[in-house]
N, C-alpha and C positions, 0 to 999 in steps of 0.2 A: 465642660460642666461635669461635675462628679455625679455618678449614679448613686443609688441608695447604699449599695454595698460599700462603696468607697467612703461615703459619709459616715457610715457606722464604724468602719475601720479608723477613720479620722477621730471619731469620738473615743474609741478605745485607746488610741494613741494619746489623746488629751488626758484621759483618766490615768494612764500610766505615767505621763509626764507630771501630773499633779501628785503622784505617789499616793494615790488613794489606797487605803488599807482594805484589802478584800475581806478581812476578818471582822471589821466593824460593821454594825448593822447598816449604816449608810452605804458603805462600800459594797456590801453584799447586794443591797437593793440596786445600786447603780450598775454593777457588773451583770446582774440578772437581767436588768432592763436592756443593756447592750446586747446580751446573748439573744434575747427575744427579738430585738430589732434586726440582728444579723439573720435569724431564722426567717423573719418576714421578708427581708431583702432577698434571700435565696429563693423563697417561694414566688416572689414577684418576678424574679428573673425567669423562673420556669414558666410562669403564666405568660410573660412577654414572648418567650420562645414559642410556646404553644400557639399564642395568638398570631404570631408571624406566620407559622405554618398553616393555620386556618385561613388567614388572609390570602396567602398564596394559593391555597386550594380553591377558595371561592373565586379568585381572579381567573384561575385556570378553567373552572366550570363556566364562568361568565363568557370567557373567550370561546370555549367550545360551543356554547349555546349560540353565540353570535355567528360562528362559522356554520353551524347547522342551519340557522335561519337563512343565511346567505345561500347555502346549498339548496334549501327547499324553496325559498321564496325569491331568490335572486337578490342582487345588491340593493334594489329599490324597495324592498318590502314584499308585499303579496304579489302574486302573479295573475290576479284577476283583471287587471287593467283599470281598476277603479280610480287610480290617480289621474287618468287621462280624461275622465268625465266630470262634469259638474254634478255635485251631489246636493240634495236638498233635504232639510230636516222637516218632517211633518209631525205635528202634534195633534192627536185625536182629541176633539172637543168633549167626547163622552168619557173616556177613561184616562186621558192625560198621557197616554203612552206615546213616546217619540219614536219615529221611524225615519231612517235615512234612506232615501231613494234617489235613483238617477233620473235623468230627463226622460228616458224611455217610459218609465212608469208614469211620470206626470203627464206625458203627452197622450196617454190613453184617456185622460180626463177624470178617471175615478179609480178607486181601489177599496178594498175592505181593510179595516184596521186589523192587523194580525193578532192583536191582543183581545179585542172585544167583538170584532165582526161588524162594527159600525161602518156604513158606507161613507167614504171620504171623497169629495168632489174637488177638482182643482180648476181654478180660473187661470187659463193660459194667456189671457190678454196682456198682462204685465210682462211676462217672460218673452212673448213674441215681439213686443215692442223693443225690448232691450237688445234682441238679436239683430234688429234692422239697423 
């Protein structure tokens, strides 16, 4: 497939093949249009080249960040061990704030909402039955 510069060159060739007179008003306009199209094509090539460079730089940064995450958190993400535990999302009935807690927090039976301080109580009967 032809790129824009090649298409403009093809148009110039067609104009020359038609033997358009560059001295007539119509010929002047057509040749000026083709010159502008050629300038646009060159600028688009420059933009494409710059965009390729930026894309490569962003990919390099993304890979570096991924390597850094692996070095800091390990291959599996964070190093807190939270993936090994069951997590529960609790929504405070007073403020609507959601908190994610592990079973150790729930097994205490209650906690204060970290957003508004409202006491939250947990009914462990359903959880204990599932474990049996």
